[in-house]
C-alpha positions in Angstrom: -84.6 -37.4 -131.7 -81.9 -35.7 -129.8 -78.2 -36.0 -129.9 -78.4 -39.6 -130.9 -81.6 -40.8 -132.4 -82.9 -38.1 -134.6 -79.6 -36.5 -135.3 -79.3 -37.1 -139.1 -75.5 -37.3 -139.2 -74.3 -38.8 -135.9 -73.0 -35.5 -134.7 -74.2 -33.7 -131.6 -75.0 -30.1 -131.9 -72.5 -30.0 -129.0 -73.0 -29.1 -125.4 -71.3 -25.8 -126.3 -74.2 -24.8 -128.6 -75.4 -21.4 -127.6 -79.1 -21.4 -128.6 -80.8 -18.1 -128.9 -83.5 -17.2 -126.5 -86.0 -17.1 -129.4 -85.0 -20.7 -130.3 -85.4 -21.9 -126.7 -88.8 -20.4 -126.3 -90.2 -21.6 -129.7 -88.8 -25.1 -129.3 -89.9 -25.6 -125.7 -93.4 -24.2 -126.4 -94.1 -26.4 -129.4 -92.6 -29.5 -128.0 -94.6 -29.2 -124.7 -97.8 -28.3 -126.6 -97.6 -31.1 -129.2 -96.3 -33.8 -127.0 -98.8 -32.9 -124.2 -101.8 -33.1 -126.6 -100.4 -36.2 -128.2 -99.9 -38.0 -124.9 -103.4 -37.3 -123.7 -104.9 -38.2 -127.0 -103.1 -41.5 -127.3 -103.9 -42.5 -123.7 -107.6 -41.8 -124.5 -107.4 -44.1 -127.5 -106.0 -46.9 -125.4 -108.5 -46.4 -122.6 -111.5 -46.2 -125.0 -110.6 -49.5 -126.8 -109.7 -51.4 -123.6 -112.8 -50.3 -121.6 -115.5 -50.3 -124.3 -116.6 -53.7 -125.4 -117.9 -52.9 -128.9 -114.6 -51.0 -129.7 -112.5 -54.1 -129.4 -112.2 -54.9 -133.0 -109.1 -56.1 -135.0 -108.5 -52.7 -136.6 -108.8 -50.9 -133.2 -106.3 -53.4 -131.7 -103.8 -52.2 -134.3 -104.7 -48.6 -133.5 -103.9 -49.3 -129.8 -100.5 -50.7 -130.8 -99.9 -47.5 -132.8 -101.0 -45.4 -129.8 -98.5 -47.1 -127.5 -95.7 -46.7 -130.0 -96.6 -43.0 -130.5 -96.6 -42.5 -126.7 -93.1 -44.0 -126.6 -91.9 -41.6 -129.2 -93.4 -38.6 -127.6 -92.1 -39.4 -124.2 -88.6 -40.7 -125.1 -88.0 -37.9 -127.7 -90.0 -34.9 -126.5 -88.7 -34.7 -123.0 -85.0 -34.8 -123.9 -85.6 -32.2 -126.6 -86.7 -29.8 -123.9 -83.5 -30.3 -121.8 -81.4 -30.1 -124.9 -82.8 -26.6 -125.6 -82.3 -25.5 -122.0 -78.8 -26.9 -121.6 -77.5 -26.2 -125.1 -77.2 -29.8 -126.2 -75.7 -31.2 -123.0 -76.9 -34.6 -121.9 -78.4 -34.7 -118.4 -79.8 -38.3 -118.2 -76.6 -40.2 -117.7 -75.3 -43.4 -119.2 -78.4 -45.5 -118.5 -80.6 -42.7 -119.8 -78.6 -42.5 -123.0 -79.0 -46.2 -123.7 -82.7 -46.4 -122.6 -83.9 -43.3 -124.4 -82.2 -44.2 -127.6 -83.6 -47.7 -127.5 -87.2 -46.5 -126.8 -87.1 -43.9 -129.4 -86.2 -46.4 -132.1 -88.6 -49.0 -130.7 -91.5 -46.5 -130.8 -90.7 -45.3 -134.3 -90.3 -48.8 -135.8 -93.3 -50.3 -133.9 -95.5 -47.5 -135.2 -94.4 -48.2 -138.8 -95.1 -52.0 -138.4 -98.5 -51.3 -136.8 -99.5 -49.1 -139.8 -98.4 -51.9 -142.1 -100.4 -54.4 -140.1 -103.7 -52.5 -140.2 -103.2 -51.8 -143.9 -103.0 -55.5 -144.7 -105.9 -56.2 -142.4 -108.1 -53.7 -144.3 -107.0 -55.1 -147.6 -108.0 -58.7 -146.6 -111.3 -57.5 -145.0 -112.5 -55.6 -148.0 -110.9 -57.4 -151.0 -111.1 -61.0 -149.6 -114.2 -61.0 -147.4 -114.4 -64.8 -147.3 -110.8 -65.2 -146.0 -111.4 -62.3 -143.6 -113.9 -64.3 -141.6 -111.1 -66.5 -140.2 -108.1 -64.3 -140.8 -109.2 -60.9 -139.5 -110.2 -61.9 -136.0 -109.5 -60.3 -132.7 -107.3 -63.2 -131.4 -105.2 -63.2 -134.6 -104.8 -59.4 -134.4 -103.5 -59.8 -130.8 -101.0 -62.4 -132.0 -99.8 -60.3 -134.8 -99.3 -57.3 -132.5 -97.2 -59.5 -130.2 -95.1 -60.6 -133.1 -94.6 -57.0 -134.2 -93.4 -55.8 -130.8 -91.2 -58.9 -130.3 -89.6 -58.3 -133.7 -89.0 -54.6 -133.2 -87.8 -55.1 -129.6 -85.1 -57.5 -130.7 -84.2 -55.4 -133.7 -83.8 -52.2 -131.7 -81.7 -54.0 -129.0 -78.8 -53.2 -131.4 -78.8 -49.6 -130.0 -77.8 -50.7 -126.6 -74.4 -51.6 -128.1 -74.2 -48.6 -130.4 -74.9 -45.8 -128.0 -72.6 -44.3 -125.3 -72.0 -41.2 -123.4 -68.8 -39.1 -123.9 -67.3 -36.5 -121.7 -66.2 -33.3 -123.5 -64.2 -30.4 -121.9 -65.4 -26.9 -122.9 -64.1 -23.8 -121.2 -62.6 -25.9 -118.5 -66.1 -27.5 -117.8 -66.7 -31.2 -118.3 -69.9 -31.8 -120.2 -71.6 -35.0 -121.2 -73.0 -35.9 -124.6 -75.0 -38.9 -125.8 -73.5 -40.2 -129.1 -72.9 -43.3 -131.2 -69.9 -45.5 -130.5 -69.3 -46.2 -134.2 -68.0 -43.9 -136.9 -70.0 -42.4 -139.7 -69.3 -45.0 -142.4 -70.5 -47.7 -140.0 -73.8 -46.2 -138.8 -75.0 -45.1 -142.3 -75.9 -48.6 -143.4 -78.0 -48.9 -140.2 -79.8 -45.7 -141.1 -80.5 -46.8 -144.6 -81.8 -50.2 -143.4 -84.2 -48.4 -141.2 -85.1 -46.1 -144.0 -85.9 -49.0 -146.3 -87.6 -51.4 -143.9 -89.6 -49.0 -141.8 -90.4 -46.2 -144.3 -90.0 -47.1 -148.0 -91.4 -50.7 -147.9 -94.5 -49.8 -145.7 -95.4 -46.9 -148.0 -95.0 -48.9 -151.2 -97.1 -51.7 -149.8 -99.7 -49.2 -148.5 -99.9 -47.6 -152.0 -100.5 -50.9 -153.7 -103.0 -52.2 -151.2 -105.0 -49.0 -150.9 -105.2 -49.0 -154.7 -106.9 -52.4 -154.6 -109.1 -51.3 -151.8 -110.2 -48.1 -153.6 -111.1 -50.2 -156.7 -113.4 -52.3 -154.6 -115.0 -49.6 -152.5 -115.2 -46.7 -154.9 -115.1 -48.1 -158.4 -117.3 -51.1 -157.7 -119.3 -49.9 -154.6 -121.9 -52.0 -152.9 -125.4 -50.9 -153.6 -126.9 -48.2 -153.2 -128.1 -44.9 -151.9 -130.1 -45.4 -148.7 -132.4 -42.6 -149.7 -133.4 -44.4 -152.8 -133.8 -47.6 -150.8 -136.2 -45.7 -148.5 -138.3 -44.5 -151.4 -138.5 -48.0 -152.8 -139.5 -49.3 -149.4 -142.3 -46.9 -149.1 -143.6 -47.6 -152.6 -143.5 -51.4 -152.3 -146.7 -52.9 -151.0 -145.4 -56.5 -151.0 -143.9 -57.6 -147.7 -141.1 -59.5 -149.5 -140.1 -56.4 -151.3 -140.0 -54.5 -148.0 -137.5 -57.0 -146.7 -135.3 -56.7 -149.8 -135.4 -52.9 -149.4 -134.3 -53.2 -145.8 -131.5 -55.5 -146.7 -130.2 -53.2 -149.4 -130.3 -50.3 -146.9 -128.2 -52.4 -144.5 -125.7 -53.2 -147.2 -125.5 -49.5 -148.1 -124.8 -48.7 -144.4 -122.1 -51.4 -144.3 -120.5 -50.0 -147.4 -120.5 -46.4 -146.0 -119.0 -47.6 -142.8 -116.2 -49.5 -144.6 -115.4 -46.5 -146.8 -115.3 -44.2 -143.7 -112.9 -46.5 -141.8 -110.7 -47.0 -144.9 -110.6 -43.2 -145.5 -109.5 -42.6 -141.8 -106.8 -45.2 -142.0 -105.6 -43.9 -145.4 -105.3 -40.4 -143.9 -103.1 -41.9 -141.1 -100.8 -43.5 -143.7 -100.6 -40.3 -145.8 -99.7 -38.2 -142.8 -97.1 -40.7 -141.7 -95.5 -40.4 -145.1 -95.6 -36.6 -145.2 -94.6 -35.8 -141.7 -91.6 -38.3 -141.7 -90.4 -37.1 -145.1 -88.4 -34.0 -144.0 -86.3 -36.0 -141.5 -85.9 -39.0 -143.7 -84.8 -36.8 -146.6 -82.3 -34.9 -144.4 -80.7 -38.2 -143.4 -80.3 -39.3 -147.0 -79.0 -36.0 -148.2 -76.5 -35.7 -145.3 -75.3 -39.2 -146.1 -73.8 -37.9 -149.4 -72.4 -34.6 -148.1 -68.9 -34.1 -146.8 -70.2 -31.7 -144.2 -73.7 -32.5 -142.9 -76.4 -29.9 -143.0 -77.4 -29.4 -139.3 -79.2 -26.0 -139.2 -80.8 -26.1 -135.8 -84.0 -24.4 -137.0 -84.5 -26.9 -139.8 -83.7 -29.8 -137.5 -86.3 -28.4 -135.0 -88.8 -28.4 -137.9 -88.0 -32.0 -138.7 -88.5 -33.0 -135.1 -91.8 -31.1 -134.7 -93.1 -32.9 -137.8 -92.3 -36.3 -136.1 -94.0 -35.2 -132.9 -97.0 -34.1 -134.9 -97.2 -37.5 -136.6 -97.3 -39.2 -133.2 -99.8 -36.7 -131.8 -102.3 -36.2 -134.6 -103.8 -39.7 -134.9 -106.3 -39.4 -132.0 -107.5 -36.1 -133.6 -108.1 -38.0 -136.9 -110.0 -40.7 -135.1 -112.2 -38.1 -133.4 -112.8 -36.2 -136.6 -113.5 -39.1 -138.9 -115.0 -41.9 -136.7 -118.4 -41.5 -135.0 -117.7 -44.4 -132.7 -114.4 -42.9 -131.5 -116.0 -39.5 -131.1 -118.8 -40.8 -129.0 -116.5 -43.0 -126.9 -114.1 -40.0 -126.3 -117.1 -37.9 -125.1 -118.2 -40.7 -122.8 -114.7 -41.1 -121.4 -114.5 -37.4 -120.7 -118.1 -37.3 -119.4 -118.8 -34.3 -121.6 -121.7 -35.7 -123.5 -125.0 -37.4 -122.9 -124.5 -40.8 -121.4 -125.4 -43.5 -124.0 -125.4 -47.2 -124.2 -122.3 -48.8 -125.7 -124.4 -49.8 -128.6 -127.0 -47.2 -129.5 -130.5 -48.6 -129.9 -131.6 -46.3 -132.7 -130.2 -46.5 -136.2 -130.9 -44.8 -139.5 -132.1 -48.0 -141.0 -134.9 -50.3 -140.0 -134.0 -53.0 -137.4 -134.8 -56.6 -138.0 -135.3 -58.7 -134.9 -135.1 -62.5 -135.0 -136.6 -64.9 -132.5 -136.0 -68.6 -132.6 -138.3 -70.7 -130.6 -137.1 -74.2 -129.6 -140.0 -76.4 -128.8 -137.9 -79.5 -128.2 -137.5 -78.6 -124.5 -140.5 -76.5 -124.1 -138.6 -73.3 -123.1 -139.7 -69.9 -124.2 -137.4 -67.9 -126.6 -135.2 -65.3 -125.0 -132.5 -64.6 -127.6 -132.7 -61.4 -129.7 -130.1 -60.1 -132.1 -130.2 -57.0 -134.2 -129.2 -57.0 -137.8 -126.8 -54.1 -137.2 -124.9 -56.1 -134.7 -124.3 -58.8 -137.4 -122.9 -56.5 -140.1 -119.3 -57.0 -139.2 -119.4 -60.8 -138.9 -122.4 -62.2 -140.8 -123.9 -65.4 -139.5 -126.4 -67.7 -141.1 -129.9 -66.3 -140.9 -132.6 -68.2 -139.1 -134.4 -68.4 -142.4 -132.0 -71.1 -143.4 -132.4 -73.2 -140.3 -134.3 -76.5 -140.8 -137.8 -77.1 -139.5 -138.6 -73.4 -139.1 -140.7 -71.0 -141.1 -140.8 -67.2 -141.0 -143.7 -64.8 -140.7 -143.6 -61.1 -140.1 -145.9 -58.6 -138.4 -145.8 -55.0 -137.4 -145.4 -54.4 -133.6 -145.9 -50.7 -132.7 -144.0 -51.3 -129.4 -140.8 -51.9 -131.4 -138.9 -49.6 -133.6 -138.5 -52.1 -136.4 -140.3 -55.0 -138.1 -140.3 -58.3 -136.1 -139.6 -61.6 -137.8 -141.0 -64.5 -135.7 -139.8 -68.1 -136.4 -142.0 -70.9 -135.3 -141.9 -74.6 -135.9 
């Protein structure tokens, strides 16, 4: 994001650039503020998913990959931006720093784009093809896809080790160092346009199409129904079978609401990615056709801040739009009441199932809640052979109990 990576025309602003004090104060303040908040937030996302068992889902794995990529961007781009403002564009990290920082900037940028594409496809399969999702959208498959994403982007970005170099410039009898490309303008522009197409245009076009299909399923043909209406029906029904149907409808409605909420959250991440990267990407394209590149340092600072915001804002979105992330963040910070990883109380009735195996004379000790089965449905015990179901009300439990006996 500095002299090399986020310079939209392969020209340094020059170690001789005399930034005004106003520019230095504004740039350093916003970079430290945004990058600091972003680093803390993305570290929290990683810790929450890695340390909380019920947060380890395929979608959250992709969000961890995105958080790691965003951390890379904030670190490799934000810190050099501060020294650039202080030293007027001079490079202070040496030859190894020039190669490494350039590489990690591009790696973070491209890996974040691929991670967004990955969870977009995962959401599409999970919602539009639920049968395939049972064996395609799994935790182990998500981990393998993430490994492929990082392997591909790591190899692709290795190109920058051969395209970046430091140059010594003499200004007022002082030797100053800059970090620049080795190649001329007409050679690096095809690389920029390849990045623009592969890691910006294609992901956004794919996301637009897939979220259109998802919206048609979730919002135009929603799963039934309003849980309030289900509750009224449940109260009015006197037949026990109708009660079970009402409870199942309420559970389906809860599942539908959860899917909509997760999809909205991920869609917001994609939209912000498109909007916040647009100023810089547009500047690159425009400068590619200009004889003299437009490099106003205030506008370039605006483009950089937009990119830093894109890498810093995602944890804020998760906290605002996901109850699970919000609760886990509070638990991680010890700033809320301590709760179990899986809350015991829900807004819908709980169905407990007990299977008693009399073949070995052991007593039943396996209980599962219906809410735990929403994400990955399994065959109900009512379909098991040689069992029959009966229900009774137990005042000691918060929900109706279904007992299966031979």
